[in-house]
LUMTORLO-984334 format. One line per 2 residues: number of its first residue (from 0); their letters; for each residue x, y, z of C-alpha. Coordinates in nm, 2 decimals, padded with zeros to 4 digits, always signed. Example, Ala and Ser with C-alpha at 12.3 -4.5 7.8 and 13.67 -1.06 7.14 Angstrom:
0) as) +01.23:-00.45:+00.78 | +01.37:-00.11:+00.71
***
This chain:
0) mr) -01.07:+00.49:-02.13 | -01.29:+00.65:-02.43
2) eh) -01.60:+00.52:-02.20 | -01.51:+00.79:-01.92
4) yl) -01.49:+01.08:-02.16 | -01.81:+01.00:-02.30
6) aw) -01.95:+00.99:-01.95 | -01.80:+01.34:-01.84
8) yk) -02.18:+01.46:-01.85 | -02.24:+01.27:-01.57
10) qi) -01.93:+01.39:-01.34 | -02.08:+01.79:-01.38
12) fn) -02.42:+01.60:-01.28 | -02.29:+01.38:-00.95
14) ql) -02.03:+01.65:-00.86 | -02.30:+01.92:-00.83
16) kv) -02.52:+01.68:-00.60 | -02.21:+01.67:-00.39
18) me) -02.16:+02.04:-00.36 | -02.55:+02.12:-00.28
20) el) -02.50:+01.88:+00.02 | -02.15:+02.02:+00.13
22) ei) -02.22:+02.36:+00.37 | -01.92:+02.58:+00.29
24) as) -01.95:+02.91:+00.49 | -01.86:+03.22:+00.28
26) lp) -01.53:+03.41:+00.35 | -01.51:+03.72:+00.59
28) km) -01.39:+03.96:+00.34 | -01.31:+03.91:+00.00
30) pr) -00.89:+03.77:-00.04 | -00.65:+03.95:-00.24
32) si) -00.61:+03.68:-00.48 | -00.68:+03.34:-00.56
34) ii) -00.39:+03.11:-00.62 | -00.45:+02.77:-00.73
36) sg) -00.18:+02.48:-00.71 | -00.18:+02.19:-00.92
38) mg) -00.02:+02.01:-01.14 | -00.09:+01.84:-01.49
40) gs) -00.44:+01.72:-01.51 | -00.53:+01.88:-01.22
42) gi) -00.33:+02.19:-01.28 | -00.48:+02.27:-01.61
44) vg) -00.83:+02.27:-01.42 | -00.71:+02.62:-01.24
46) dl) -00.60:+02.75:-01.61 | -00.92:+02.67:-01.75
48) yq) -01.11:+02.82:-01.42 | -00.86:+03.14:-01.45
50) ta) -00.95:+03.20:-01.86 | -01.31:+03.10:-01.75
52) ts) -01.32:+03.40:-01.51 | -01.09:+03.65:-01.64
54) dr) -01.36:+03.95:-01.72 | -01.57:+03.85:-01.39
56) ln) -01.34:+03.87:-01.09 | -01.21:+04.19:-00.97
58) ip) -00.91:+04.00:-00.80 | -00.63:+03.79:-00.96
60) vv) -00.63:+03.42:-01.06 | -00.26:+03.29:-01.01
62) vi) -00.21:+02.95:-01.12 | +00.07:+02.80:-00.97
64) kd) +00.26:+02.49:-01.13 | +00.55:+02.46:-00.86
66) yk) +00.67:+02.31:-00.56 | +00.66:+02.64:-00.36
68) lp) +00.45:+02.98:-00.37 | +00.54:+03.29:-00.46
70) kw) +00.67:+03.52:-00.16 | +00.41:+03.76:-00.12
72) vs) +00.14:+03.46:-00.03 | +00.02:+03.59:+00.30
74) sk) -00.30:+03.57:+00.49 | -00.47:+03.81:+00.25
76) dl) -00.49:+03.54:+00.00 | -00.69:+03.19:-00.06
78) vv) -00.45:+02.96:-00.17 | -00.66:+02.63:-00.35
80) ai) -00.45:+02.30:-00.34 | -00.59:+02.09:-00.60
82) sy) -00.43:+01.75:-00.69 | -00.71:+01.43:-00.83
84) sg) -00.45:+01.18:-00.67 | -00.42:+01.38:-00.36
86) nt) -00.04:+01.32:-00.37 | +00.11:+01.54:-00.57
88) le) +00.44:+01.62:-00.41 | +00.44:+01.99:-00.57
90) ti) +00.09:+02.06:-00.45 | +00.13:+01.91:-00.09
92) ec) +00.46:+02.14:-00.06 | +00.25:+02.43:-00.17
94) fk) -00.03:+02.35:+00.10 | +00.24:+02.31:+00.36
96) ra) +00.35:+02.68:+00.27 | +00.02:+02.77:+00.24
98) lk) -00.03:+02.65:+00.62 | +00.31:+02.82:+00.72
100) vn) +00.19:+03.18:+00.61 | -00.13:+03.13:+00.75
102) ak) -00.33:+03.17:+00.41 | -00.72:+03.09:+00.38
104) ll) -00.71:+02.72:+00.23 | -00.92:+02.50:+00.02
106) ai) -00.81:+02.15:-00.08 | -00.96:+01.96:-00.38
108) ss) -00.85:+01.59:-00.44 | -00.99:+01.24:-00.43
110) gg) -00.81:+01.13:-00.17 | -00.47:+01.09:-00.05
112) vl) -00.23:+01.28:+00.17 | -00.43:+01.58:+00.06
114) ek) -00.74:+01.48:+00.21 | -00.57:+01.33:+00.54
116) la) -00.35:+01.68:+00.58 | -00.67:+01.90:+00.52
118) le) -00.86:+01.72:+00.78 | -00.56:+01.73:+01.05
120) nn) -00.54:+02.12:+01.01 | -00.93:+02.18:+01.00
122) vl) -00.87:+02.29:+00.62 | -01.23:+02.29:+00.36
124) yv) -01.20:+01.98:+00.16 | -01.38:+01.92:-00.11
126) kv) -01.38:+01.55:-00.27 | -01.41:+01.45:-00.59
128) vk) -01.48:+01.09:-00.75 | -01.25:+00.79:-00.71
130) gl) -01.10:+00.56:-00.95 | -00.98:+00.77:-01.27
132) vp) -00.70:+00.90:-01.43 | -00.63:+01.25:-01.35
134) ra) -00.69:+01.41:-01.69 | -01.03:+01.23:-01.72
136) sl) -01.17:+01.36:-01.43 | -01.18:+01.75:-01.56
138) ps) -01.51:+01.81:-01.54 | -01.53:+01.68:-01.21
140) mf) -01.28:+01.86:-01.08 | -01.38:+02.21:-01.24
142) ta) -01.72:+02.14:-01.09 | -01.59:+02.13:-00.76
144) la) -01.37:+02.40:-00.78 | -01.62:+02.64:-00.92
146) is) -01.88:+02.60:-00.68 | -01.65:+02.59:-00.38
148) ln) -01.51:+02.91:-00.51 | -01.88:+03.07:-00.54
150) kl) -01.96:+02.96:-00.20 | -01.62:+03.11:-00.05
152) ln) -01.68:+03.43:-00.23 | -02.06:+03.42:-00.19
154) se) -02.11:+03.55:-00.58 | -02.23:+03.31:-00.85
156) iv) -01.89:+03.36:-01.04 | -01.92:+03.04:-01.27
158) tr) -02.30:+03.00:-01.26 | -02.47:+02.65:-01.24
160) ne) -02.65:+02.76:-01.58 | -02.33:+02.76:-01.74
162) lk) -02.24:+02.42:-01.60 | -02.58:+02.26:-01.69
164) ea) -02.53:+02.41:-02.05 | -02.20:+02.24:-02.02
166) mk) -02.33:+01.89:-01.90 | -02.62:+01.90:-02.21
168) ll) -02.35:+01.96:-02.48 | -02.10:+01.72:-02.32
170) kq) -02.42:+01.43:-02.32 | -02.43:+01.51:-02.67
172) gv) -02.07:+01.43:-02.75 | -01.90:+01.48:-03.08
174) kd) -01.95:+01.31:-03.38 | -01.74:+00.99:-03.47
176) df) -01.69:+01.13:-03.83 | -01.54:+01.46:-03.70
178) vm) -01.30:+01.31:-03.42 | -01.22:+01.08:-03.73
180) ki) -01.14:+01.38:-03.91 | -00.91:+01.56:-03.67
182) ad) -00.72:+01.27:-03.64 | -00.68:+01.17:-03.99
184) hi) -00.55:+01.55:-04.01 | -00.30:+01.47:-03.71
186) en) -00.19:+01.13:-03.78 | +00.21:+01.13:-03.84
188) tl) +00.26:+01.50:-03.79 | +00.38:+01.69:-03.53
190) pv) +00.07:+01.90:-03.46 | +00.05:+02.27:-03.40
192) iv) -00.20:+02.38:-03.18 | -00.31:+02.75:-03.24
194) ac) -00.55:+02.98:-03.02 | -00.62:+03.34:-02.92
196) vk) -00.50:+03.41:-02.56 | -00.86:+03.32:-02.44
198) ya) -00.86:+02.97:-02.53 | -00.45:+02.93:-02.43
200) pl) -00.53:+02.71:-02.14 | -00.77:+02.50:-02.39
202) av) -00.49:+02.47:-02.64 | -00.22:+02.30:-02.35
204) rf) -00.51:+02.09:-02.25 | -00.50:+01.98:-02.61
206) kn) -00.15:+01.91:-02.64 | -00.13:+01.77:-02.30
208) el) -00.44:+01.50:-02.41 | -00.21:+01.44:-02.74
210) ne) +00.12:+01.40:-02.52 | +00.01:+01.15:-02.22
212) ns) -00.32:+00.97:-02.44 | -00.13:+00.96:-02.79
214) ki) +00.21:+00.97:-02.67 | +00.33:+01.22:-02.94
216) pa) +00.48:+01.57:-02.89 | +00.30:+01.87:-03.00
218) kv) +00.36:+02.23:-02.99 | +00.13:+02.57:-02.87
220) ei) +00.14:+02.86:-03.00 | -00.10:+03.15:-02.91
222) vp) -00.21:+03.47:-03.08 | -00.10:+03.76:-03.09
224) ew) +00.23:+03.66:-02.98 | +00.31:+03.42:-03.25
226) gh) +00.31:+03.71:-03.47 | +00.58:+03.87:-03.28
228) nd) +00.85:+03.55:-03.29 | +00.71:+03.22:-03.40
230) iv) +00.59:+03.35:-03.71 | +00.95:+03.38:-03.83
232) gw) +01.04:+03.01:-03.72 | +00.82:+02.86:-04.01
234) ek) +01.04:+03.07:-04.33 | +01.29:+02.80:-04.32
236) py) +01.21:+02.51:-04.10 | +01.43:+02.22:-04.07
238) fk) +01.14:+01.99:-04.18 | +00.79:+02.05:-04.27
240) nf) +00.62:+01.74:-04.11 | +00.37:+01.98:-03.93
242) sa) -00.02:+02.00:-03.92 | -00.17:+02.33:-03.78
244) ii) -00.50:+02.31:-03.56 | -00.68:+02.65:-03.51
246) lr) -00.93:+02.66:-03.23 | -01.14:+02.91:-03.31
248) ep) -01.44:+03.11:-03.08 | -01.82:+03.04:-03.23
250) mg) -01.89:+03.32:-03.51 | -01.99:+03.62:-03.34
252) gd) -01.73:+03.62:-03.09 | -01.40:+03.86:-03.06
254) tk) -01.39:+03.98:-03.41 | -01.03:+04.08:-03.38
256) cl) -00.90:+03.75:-03.28 | -01.11:+03.55:-03.56
258) ai) -00.94:+03.77:-03.81 | -00.57:+03.68:-03.69
260) ld) -00.68:+03.34:-03.69 | -00.79:+03.42:-04.07
262) yv) -00.44:+03.50:-04.10 | -00.27:+03.24:-03.89
264) dk) -00.47:+02.98:-04.12 | -00.35:+03.16:-04.48
266) yf) +00.00:+03.20:-04.32 | +00.06:+02.82:-04.27
268) kd) -00.14:+02.67:-04.58 | +00.11:+02.93:-04.80
270) sg) +00.41:+02.75:-04.55 | +00.26:+02.45:-04.72
272) ir) +00.13:+02.30:-04.38 | -00.22:+02.15:-04.36
274) ti) -00.43:+02.35:-04.15 | -00.82:+02.22:-03.98
276) ni) -01.01:+02.49:-03.80 | -01.20:+02.38:-03.46
278) em) -01.49:+02.59:-03.40 | -01.63:+02.56:-03.05
280) kg) -01.97:+02.48:-02.94 | -02.15:+02.65:-02.64
282) ks) -02.27:+03.02:-02.51 | -02.05:+02.99:-02.24
284) it) -01.70:+02.98:-02.20 | -01.72:+02.71:-01.97
286) sq) -01.93:+02.51:-02.22 | -01.68:+02.61:-02.47
288) il) -01.37:+02.48:-02.29 | -01.53:+02.19:-02.15
290) yg) -01.62:+02.07:-02.54 | -01.31:+02.13:-02.66
292) sl) -01.14:+01.97:-02.40 | -01.37:+01.66:-02.47
294) la) -01.29:+01.67:-02.84 | -00.89:+01.66:-02.77
296) gl) -00.96:+01.36:-02.53 | -01.12:+01.14:-02.80
298) vs) -00.90:+01.29:-03.06 | -00.62:+01.17:-02.88
300) ie) -00.77:+00.79:-02.73 | -00.87:+00.74:-03.15
302) la) -00.46:+00.79:-03.21 | -00.38:+00.61:-02.91
304) yr) -00.57:+00.31:-03.07 | -00.43:+00.36:-03.41
306) rn) -00.11:+00.34:-03.27 | -00.21:-00.02:-03.07
308) id) -00.06:+00.20:-02.75 | -00.24:+00.22:-02.41
310) pi) -00.38:+00.56:-02.34 | -00.39:+00.52:-01.98
312) kt) -00.07:+00.40:-01.93 | +00.25:+00.69:-01.83
314) ts) +00.52:+00.51:-01.77 | +00.76:+00.80:-01.84
316) ii) +00.55:+00.99:-01.55 | +00.58:+00.72:-01.29
318) ey) +00.92:+00.73:-01.36 | +00.96:+01.12:-01.31
320) kk) +00.77:+01.13:-00.98 | +00.99:+00.81:-00.84
322) yf) +01.33:+01.02:-00.89 | +01.15:+01.38:-00.78
324) tt) +01.07:+01.21:-00.45 | +01.45:+01.17:-00.42
326) if) +01.49:+01.58:-00.44 | +01.28:+01.61:-00.13
***
């Protein structure tokens, strides 16, 4: 699976090529909101898009990780159904609900039921590369989502230059010794991933990669909220076998955020918890979150190999999905 992560830059290149050839007419007017429906490795794409565009869009981006849409969704809104397999039941349920309320719709998948429903209902459909597990297709899905919304909204919200910068950064990759250093730090501990709000989806992505690839639990804490509740839990924890991973903007970023993370670093060290600070690379938020996601993937794969575990296999998810289908 490691080779899929190392080829991430190719996913952006190939998906950009697909998007250039795809004709997407802009919407007649700006929607009231953008609702992105997705689960797991597909849903995180919505989270990353939300954070990448939070200071660029004048309308809200709402990410739904459920089998139902909020009651307020209507024809005034744009609903994006994103499922790598195209068979995610929760996303399909949201897609059907969006059809009923006559919302504007965009569907993104590699095929499956979602493709079939989109074509049957004359819904705009964008295809991504096949043959991967959802979490390994992040650059392809993010590029498809970003360029589709650029065209629909008739505005370059996430620019092609950002995506090309990310492609260049991903091609450079991450040095093996840095991956090993982080894996050494995490190994045989319960990792706590800490970030400011800007990087919250990246922290969740890091956790998810450790969950799915390494088969280990992990904890996410977001500052400044961390300082209003979780901080107290470290005063008398039941056990101390933790490691802290602090995700930081490049120097010159949000100085208040960096100062708070300095405090977090010191607090954990004073509590006897080892810390490692990871500075993201890239000028744009798009490059930074894709670089961080690549790093998380490579670290989680390394930990899986050390434990002699297959990073691709997710038995529990398969069992859960079987049960979930019985509910519907």
